[in-house]
BALODO-346809 format. One record per residue: residue number from 1; residue in three letters; z, y, x of N, C-alpha, C, O in turn. Coordinates in steps of 0.1 Angstrom, whole numbers. Atoms other than C-alpha are relative to their C-alpha. Layout:
N
{r NUM, 'ALA', {Z, Y, X}, {Z, Y, X}, {Z, Y, X}, {Z, Y, X}}
...
***
This chain:
137
{r 1, 'UNK', {0, -12, 8}, {0, 0, 0}, {0, 12, 9}, {8, 13, 18}}
{r 2, 'UNK', {1, -12, -8}, {-10, 34, 14}, {11, 10, -4}, {15, 10, -16}}
{r 3, 'UNK', {-9, -10, 3}, {15, 62, 16}, {-6, 11, -10}, {-18, 13, -9}}
{r 4, 'UNK', {5, -10, 9}, {13, 88, -11}, {-4, 13, 7}, {1, 17, 17}}
{r 5, 'UNK', {5, -12, -6}, {-6, 120, -4}, {11, 11, -3}, {19, 9, -12}}
{r 6, 'UNK', {-10, -11, 2}, {13, 153, -3}, {-2, 5, -15}, {9, 9, -21}}
{r 7, 'UNK', {1, -5, 14}, {-2, 163, -37}, {6, -11, -10}, {11, -7, -20}}
{r 8, 'UNK', {-6, 10, 9}, {9, 129, -52}, {15, 2, 1}, {22, 1, -9}}
{r 9, 'UNK', {-15, -3, -1}, {44, 137, -38}, {4, 12, -9}, {15, 11, -15}}
{r 10, 'UNK', {-3, -12, 9}, {43, 171, -56}, {0, -4, -14}, {9, 0, -22}}
{r 11, 'UNK', {0, 5, 14}, {34, 154, -89}, {12, -8, -3}, {18, -7, -13}}
{r 12, 'UNK', {-12, 9, 2}, {61, 128, -84}, {13, 9, -1}, {22, 7, -9}}
{r 13, 'UNK', {-12, -10, 1}, {86, 157, -77}, {1, 7, -13}, {12, 9, -18}}
{r 14, 'UNK', {0, -7, 13}, {75, 175, -108}, {5, -10, -11}, {13, -6, -20}}
{r 15, 'UNK', {-5, 10, 10}, {81, 142, -128}, {15, -1, 1}, {22, -1, -9}}
{r 16, 'UNK', {-15, 1, -2}, {116, 139, -112}, {7, 12, -6}, {17, 11, -13}}
{r 17, 'UNK', {-7, -12, 5}, {125, 175, -119}, {-1, 2, -15}, {7, 8, -21}}
{r 18, 'UNK', {2, -1, 14}, {112, 172, -154}, {12, -8, -7}, {16, -4, -18}}
{r 19, 'UNK', {-11, 8, 5}, {140, 146, -160}, {13, 9, 0}, {21, 9, -9}}
{r 20, 'UNK', {-11, -9, -1}, {165, 172, -148}, {0, 10, -11}, {10, 14, -17}}
{r 21, 'UNK', {2, -10, 10}, {151, 197, -172}, {3, -6, -14}, {10, 0, -22}}
{r 22, 'UNK', {-4, 7, 13}, {154, 171, -201}, {15, -1, -1}, {21, 2, -11}}
{r 23, 'UNK', {-14, 2, 0}, {190, 164, -191}, {7, 14, -3}, {17, 15, -10}}
{r 24, 'UNK', {-5, -13, 2}, {197, 202, -190}, {-1, 4, -15}, {9, 9, -20}}
{r 25, 'UNK', {1, -2, 15}, {184, 205, -226}, {11, -7, -7}, {17, -1, -16}}
{r 26, 'UNK', {-9, 8, 7}, {205, 177, -238}, {15, 4, 2}, {22, 5, -7}}
{r 27, 'UNK', {-14, -4, -3}, {237, 188, -220}, {3, 14, -6}, {14, 15, -12}}
{r 28, 'UNK', {-3, -14, 5}, {235, 225, -230}, {1, -1, -15}, {10, 5, -21}}
{r 29, 'UNK', {0, 1, 14}, {227, 216, -266}, {13, -7, -4}, {20, -2, -14}}
{r 30, 'UNK', {-12, 8, 3}, {256, 191, -267}, {13, 8, 3}, {22, 8, -5}}
{r 31, 'UNK', {-11, -8, -3}, {280, 215, -250}, {2, 11, -10}, {14, 14, -14}}
{r 32, 'UNK', {-1, -11, 10}, {273, 243, -274}, {4, -5, -14}, {13, 1, -21}}
{r 33, 'UNK', {-4, 6, 13}, {276, 220, -304}, {15, -4, 1}, {22, -2, -9}}
{r 34, 'UNK', {-14, 5, -1}, {309, 205, -291}, {9, 12, 0}, {20, 11, -5}}
{r 35, 'UNK', {-9, -12, 0}, {323, 240, -284}, {3, 5, -14}, {14, 9, -17}}
{r 36, 'UNK', {-2, -5, 14}, {318, 249, -320}, {6, -11, -9}, {15, -7, -18}}
{r 37, 'UNK', {-5, 11, 10}, {325, 215, -338}, {11, -8, 5}, {17, -15, -2}}
{r 38, 'UNK', {-11, 7, -6}, {350, 200, -314}, {-3, -13, 6}, {-13, -19, 4}}
{r 39, 'UNK', {2, 13, -7}, {354, 170, -292}, {1, -12, -9}, {-6, -22, -7}}
{r 40, 'UNK', {-1, 11, 9}, {364, 148, -321}, {-14, -3, -7}, {-18, -14, -9}}
{r 41, 'UNK', {13, 1, 6}, {330, 155, -337}, {-9, -7, 10}, {-17, -16, 7}}
{r 42, 'UNK', {9, 5, -11}, {312, 148, -304}, {3, -15, 2}, {-7, -23, 4}}
{r 43, 'UNK', {-4, 14, -3}, {331, 115, -298}, {-2, -9, -13}, {-3, -21, -11}}
{r 44, 'UNK', {0, 8, 13}, {328, 104, -335}, {-15, -4, -3}, {-24, -1, 5}}
{r 45, 'UNK', {14, 5, 4}, {298, 88, -353}, {-9, 10, -6}, {-21, 8, -8}}
{r 46, 'UNK', {7, -11, 6}, {287, 121, -368}, {-7, -4, -13}, {-18, 1, -16}}
{r 47, 'UNK', {6, 4, 13}, {281, 105, -402}, {-1, 11, -10}, {-9, 10, -20}}
{r 48, 'UNK', {1, -11, 10}, {287, 138, -420}, {-11, 10, 2}, {-13, 19, -6}}
{r 49, 'UNK', {11, -9, -2}, {256, 154, -406}, {3, 15, 2}, {-5, 23, 0}}
{r 50, 'UNK', {-5, -14, -3}, {276, 185, -396}, {-9, 5, 11}, {-12, -1, 21}}
{r 51, 'UNK', {8, -7, -10}, {255, 210, -376}, {7, 13, 4}, {13, 19, -5}}
{r 52, 'UNK', {-6, -12, -4}, {267, 239, -356}, {-6, 12, -7}, {-18, 12, -10}}
{r 53, 'UNK', {5, -11, 8}, {264, 272, -374}, {-5, 12, 9}, {-12, 21, 4}}
{r 54, 'UNK', {4, -12, -9}, {260, 296, -344}, {-15, 0, 3}, {-21, -10, 4}}
{r 55, 'UNK', {14, -2, -3}, {226, 310, -336}, {-4, -7, 13}, {-14, -14, 14}}
{r 56, 'UNK', {3, 5, -13}, {227, 300, -300}, {0, -15, 0}, {-9, -22, 6}}
{r 57, 'UNK', {0, 15, 1}, {237, 264, -307}, {-12, -5, -7}, {-18, -15, -3}}
{r 58, 'UNK', {11, 4, 8}, {210, 261, -333}, {-13, 2, 9}, {-22, -7, 8}}
{r 59, 'UNK', {12, -2, -8}, {184, 276, -309}, {0, -10, 11}, {-11, -15, 15}}
{r 60, 'UNK', {0, 10, -11}, {195, 252, -281}, {-5, -14, -6}, {-12, -21, 1}}
{r 61, 'UNK', {4, 12, 6}, {190, 223, -305}, {-15, 0, -3}, {-22, -10, 0}}
{r 62, 'UNK', {14, -1, 3}, {156, 235, -316}, {-9, 0, 13}, {-19, -5, 14}}
{r 63, 'UNK', {7, -1, -13}, {145, 243, -280}, {0, -14, 6}, {-11, -18, 12}}
{r 64, 'UNK', {-1, 13, -5}, {156, 208, -270}, {-10, -9, -7}, {-18, -17, -1}}
{r 65, 'UNK', {10, 7, 8}, {136, 193, -298}, {-14, 3, 3}, {-23, -5, 4}}
{r 66, 'UNK', {13, -5, -4}, {106, 214, -289}, {-4, -6, 13}, {-16, -10, 15}}
{r 67, 'UNK', {3, 6, -13}, {108, 202, -253}, {-4, -14, -1}, {-14, -19, 4}}
{r 68, 'UNK', {3, 14, 2}, {109, 166, -264}, {-13, -3, -7}, {-18, -14, -7}}
{r 69, 'UNK', {13, 2, 7}, {77, 171, -285}, {-11, 0, 10}, {-21, -8, 8}}
{r 70, 'UNK', {11, 0, -10}, {56, 179, -254}, {3, -9, 12}, {-7, -12, 20}}
{r 71, 'UNK', {-4, 8, -12}, {75, 158, -228}, {-7, -13, 1}, {-12, -16, 12}}
{r 72, 'UNK', {7, 12, -2}, {59, 125, -236}, {-15, 2, 4}, {-20, -6, 12}}
{r 73, 'UNK', {14, -3, -4}, {24, 140, -232}, {0, 3, 15}, {-9, -1, 22}}
{r 74, 'UNK', {-1, -3, -14}, {35, 154, -198}, {1, -13, 8}, {-6, -15, 18}}
{r 75, 'UNK', {-3, 13, -7}, {48, 120, -187}, {-13, -9, 0}, {-17, -14, 11}}
{r 76, 'UNK', {13, 8, 1}, {16, 102, -199}, {-11, 6, 9}, {-17, -2, 16}}
{r 77, 'UNK', {10, -6, -8}, {-7, 127, -183}, {3, -1, 15}, {-6, -3, 23}}
{r 78, 'UNK', {-3, 1, -14}, {12, 128, -150}, {-1, -14, 5}, {-6, -17, 16}}
{r 79, 'UNK', {2, 14, -3}, {13, 90, -150}, {-14, -4, 2}, {-18, -11, 12}}
{r 80, 'UNK', {14, 2, -1}, {-24, 89, -156}, {-6, 6, 13}, {-14, 0, 19}}
{r 81, 'UNK', {4, -7, -12}, {-30, 114, -128}, {4, -8, 13}, {-4, -10, 22}}
{r 82, 'UNK', {-5, 8, -11}, {-9, 93, -104}, {-8, -13, 1}, {-11, -17, 12}}
{r 83, 'UNK', {7, 13, 1}, {-26, 61, -115}, {-14, 1, 5}, {-19, -8, 13}}
{r 84, 'UNK', {14, -1, -4}, {-61, 74, -109}, {-1, 7, 13}, {-12, 8, 19}}
{r 85, 'UNK', {1, -7, -12}, {-52, 93, -78}, {-4, 15, -1}, {-7, 21, 10}}
{r 86, 'UNK', {4, -14, 2}, {-62, 127, -93}, {12, 9, 1}, {16, 14, -9}}
{r 87, 'UNK', {-13, -6, -1}, {-31, 143, -80}, {0, 14, 7}, {10, 20, 10}}
{r 88, 'UNK', {1, -13, -5}, {-44, 176, -67}, {-9, 8, -9}, {-13, 4, -20}}
{r 89, 'UNK', {9, -9, 7}, {-65, 205, -80}, {5, 3, -14}, {17, 7, -16}}
{r 90, 'UNK', {-3, -4, 14}, {-66, 210, -118}, {12, -8, -6}, {20, -2, -13}}
{r 91, 'UNK', {-11, 8, 5}, {-42, 182, -126}, {13, 5, 5}, {23, 6, -3}}
{r 92, 'UNK', {-12, -5, -5}, {-15, 194, -103}, {3, 14, -5}, {15, 17, -8}}
{r 93, 'UNK', {-2, -14, 5}, {-20, 230, -113}, {5, -1, -15}, {14, 7, -18}}
{r 94, 'UNK', {-4, 2, 14}, {-17, 219, -150}, {15, -4, -1}, {22, 1, -9}}
{r 95, 'UNK', {-14, 5, 0}, {16, 200, -142}, {9, 12, 3}, {20, 13, -3}}
{r 96, 'UNK', {-9, -11, -5}, {30, 231, -124}, {1, 10, -12}, {12, 15, -14}}
{r 97, 'UNK', {0, -10, 11}, {20, 254, -153}, {9, -5, -12}, {16, 3, -17}}
{r 98, 'UNK', {-9, 6, 11}, {36, 230, -179}, {15, 2, 4}, {23, 7, -4}}
{r 99, 'UNK', {-14, 0, -5}, {68, 227, -158}, {6, 14, 0}, {17, 17, -5}}
{r 100, 'UNK', {-5, -13, -1}, {72, 264, -151}, {1, 6, -14}, {11, 13, -17}}
{r 101, 'UNK', {0, -5, 14}, {63, 273, -187}, {13, -5, -8}, {19, 2, -15}}
{r 102, 'UNK', {-11, 6, 7}, {90, 249, -200}, {13, 6, 6}, {23, 8, -2}}
{r 103, 'UNK', {-12, -7, -6}, {116, 265, -176}, {2, 14, -6}, {13, 18, -10}}
{r 104, 'UNK', {0, -14, 5}, {107, 300, -187}, {3, 0, -15}, {10, 9, -20}}
{r 105, 'UNK', {-2, 1, 15}, {106, 290, -224}, {14, -1, -4}, {18, 5, -14}}
{r 106, 'UNK', {-14, 3, 5}, {142, 278, -226}, {9, 12, -1}, {14, 14, -12}}
{r 107, 'UNK', {-9, -12, 2}, {161, 311, -219}, {-6, 10, -10}, {1, 17, -17}}
{r 108, 'UNK', {6, -9, 10}, {135, 330, -240}, {4, -5, -14}, {7, 3, -23}}
{r 109, 'UNK', {-4, 5, 13}, {143, 307, -269}, {14, 2, -3}, {18, 7, -14}}
{r 110, 'UNK', {-14, -2, 2}, {180, 309, -264}, {4, 14, -3}, {13, 17, -11}}
{r 111, 'UNK', {-2, -15, 2}, {178, 347, -263}, {-6, 5, -13}, {-4, 16, -17}}
{r 112, 'UNK', {7, -4, 12}, {157, 347, -295}, {-12, 10, 2}, {-15, 18, -7}}
{r 113, 'UNK', {11, -9, -3}, {128, 365, -279}, {-13, -5, -7}, {-18, -16, -4}}
{r 114, 'UNK', {12, 5, 6}, {98, 363, -302}, {-13, 4, 7}, {-12, 11, 17}}
{r 115, 'UNK', {14, -3, -6}, {60, 364, -293}, {-1, -4, 14}, {-10, -13, 17}}
{r 116, 'UNK', {1, 3, -14}, {65, 362, -256}, {3, -15, 2}, {-3, -22, 9}}
{r 117, 'UNK', {-4, 15, 0}, {83, 328, -261}, {-12, -8, -5}, {-15, -18, 1}}
{r 118, 'UNK', {11, 7, 5}, {53, 317, -281}, {-12, -1, 10}, {-19, -11, 11}}
{r 119, 'UNK', {10, 0, -11}, {29, 328, -254}, {3, -9, 11}, {-6, -16, 17}}
{r 120, 'UNK', {-5, 9, -11}, {49, 309, -228}, {-2, -14, -5}, {-7, -22, 3}}
{r 121, 'UNK', {2, 14, 5}, {48, 278, -250}, {-15, -3, 0}, {-19, -14, 5}}
{r 122, 'UNK', {14, 2, -1}, {10, 282, -253}, {-5, -3, 14}, {-13, -11, 17}}
{r 123, 'UNK', {3, 2, -15}, {8, 285, -215}, {4, -14, 4}, {-4, -21, 12}}
{r 124, 'UNK', {-4, 14, -4}, {27, 252, -211}, {-9, -10, -6}, {-12, -20, 0}}
{r 125, 'UNK', {9, 9, 6}, {4, 235, -236}, {-14, 1, 7}, {-21, -9, 9}}
{r 126, 'UNK', {13, -1, -8}, {-26, 249, -216}, {1, -8, 13}, {-8, -14, 17}}
{r 127, 'UNK', {-2, 8, -11}, {-10, 232, -186}, {-3, -15, -3}, {-9, -22, 5}}
{r 128, 'UNK', {3, 14, 4}, {-12, 199, -205}, {-15, -2, -1}, {-21, -12, 2}}
{r 129, 'UNK', {14, 1, 2}, {-48, 207, -213}, {-7, -1, 14}, {-17, -9, 15}}
{r 130, 'UNK', {6, 1, -13}, {-56, 212, -176}, {2, -14, 6}, {-7, -20, 12}}
{r 131, 'UNK', {-2, 14, -5}, {-40, 178, -168}, {-10, -9, -7}, {-15, -18, 0}}
{r 132, 'UNK', {9, 9, 7}, {-61, 162, -195}, {-14, 1, 5}, {-21, -9, 7}}
{r 133, 'UNK', {14, -2, -5}, {-93, 178, -182}, {-2, -7, 14}, {-12, -13, 17}}
{r 134, 'UNK', {1, 7, -13}, {-85, 165, -147}, {-1, -15, -2}, {-8, -22, 6}}
{r 135, 'UNK', {1, 14, 3}, {-82, 130, -162}, {-13, -4, -6}, {-20, -14, -3}}
{r 136, 'UNK', {12, 4, 8}, {-111, 131, -186}, {-13, 3, 7}, {-23, -3, 4}}
{r 137, 'UNK', {13, -4, -6}, {-137, 147, -164}, {1, -1, 15}, {-9, 2, 22}}
***
């Protein structure tokens, strides 16, 4: 087996850091909900479907859900790029655009910033599009 190229390493690093971003979403959302609803709620079965009422906790939950909507596509496209060896150029650029967009999107969503947040989201989806183009053509 040949060693991975530097661009493959960059794509693998983005995949690894994307897991950190996922965990950050889950932890912050959970911490904000627990702060509001208590540790008994967090440790319990949550059968009552109680949801935090604060704006920031709700935004954190929605931002986390939004991240998880595009995350499988990122993983699949990154995996495809690694599998085919298309780990530089358009594909790597798209992965970077998606990753940076998702990092920027999170604080914008938590702060309740309209429009710019949506443009950043569109940019991250454009990154997925670049990854797709690198695979398809």
